[in-house]
C-alpha positions, 0 to 999 in steps of 0.5 A, a space after each residue: 780367284 787363286 791360281 788353284 781355284 782357276 785350275 779347278 774351275 778349268 777342270 770342271 769346265 772340261 768335265 762339264 763339256 765331256 759329260 754333256 757329250 756323254 749325256 746326249 750320246 746315251 740319252 736315248 738309252 734312258 727309259 722314258 719312265 725314269 726320265 719323267 720321274 727325274 725331271 718331275 722330281 727336279 721341278 718340285 725341288 727347284 720350285 721349292 728351293 727357288 721360292 724358299 730362298 725368297 722366304 716362302 715357308 712351304 716345305 718340300 713335301 707341301 710343295 709336292 702335294 700342291 704341284 703333283 697332287 693338286 691339293 691345297 695346304 692348310 695354314 699357309 697364305 694364298 700368296 705362298 701357294 700361288 708362288 709355288 704354282 706360278 713358279 712351276 708354270 713359269 718353268 713350263 714356259 721356259 721349257 716350251 720357249 726353248 723347245 720352240 728354239 726361241 732365244 731369251 728376250 726381253 718379252 720372254 722375261 716379262 712373260 716369265 715375270 707376269 706368270 710368277 706374279 699371277 694372282 699376287 699383283 700385275 707382273 711383267 712391268 718394270 718398276 717406277 720406284 727405287 728398291 733395296 735388296 735386303 742385306 746386300 751392299 749393292 743398291 739397284 739403280 734408280 728407275 731412269 738408270 734401270 731402263 738404260 741398263 736393262 736395254 743394254 743387258 738384253 743387247 749383251 746377252 743376245 750377242 752372248 758376249 763371247 762367254 761359254 754357256 756356264 759363264 753366260 748363265 751366271 752373267 745373265 742371273 747376276 747382272 739381272 739381279 744387279 739391275 733389279 728391274 721389277 718391284 718383286 720377284 727378281 730373284 725367282 726370275 733371275 734363276 729361271 733366266 739362268 736355267 733358260 741359258 743353260 737349257 738353251 745351250 744343251 745343259 741341264 737346269 740347276 737348283 740352288 739349295 736354300 741351305 746354301 743361300 748365304 754363299 749364293 747371296 755373297 757371290 751375287 754381292 761380290 759381282 754387284 760391288 766388285 764386278 767379280 763373277 768368278 765366285 758365282 760361275 764356280 757355284 753354277 759349274 759345280 751345280 751343273 756338274 752334279 746334275 749331269 752326274 746324277 742324270 748320267 747315273 740313271 743311264 744303263 751303260 
């Protein structure tokens, strides 16, 4: 990262923490209906983007119909429909766990994955086979090494590693995907864990747009192969800043 990029990221951090404070000072001014509409809209967009990144072909409108109107969509596989329904349920678990002030843990992560895989295959269990990430330079560890790395991962995130919340969220996602502990669903799980860290620390959840998936994958691969987390931190910081701006714009001043 160049000096100019570091300065921009530092300024983003300042903006983020200032806007976070403004949000929580003014949040009670936001009408309940506007808040519910904003959060529901985010849930649908987030579910759509997170599943679409992994190849789900349901459109945003089709995702809305399934989640908001409880109507099935013709011409789509049951797996794709369950992926959308399950993702929304897993996000509800994230929000409930945070409401109960639970730190992110190995058990919560397994519970999230189990919900994501409902009616697809039995989730919540670590893989016992080797896997590859399509298009990535990095190869995840073999099962024996993976078990060691995943235990170390949860030990590290519980200590917070002296990272600020944006860095912690980025690390949680990037390191989890690097380890790739499950046979399938690692990306969706990682994005939920990232938002868990953001929300637990008072920030808003973010959605990585499916149209920017190439930049997103490149940033994750840069971390997995070079240990450079800065590119991914910048992506998360930019998304969080925009999310805060959108939220604050709804608050009557």
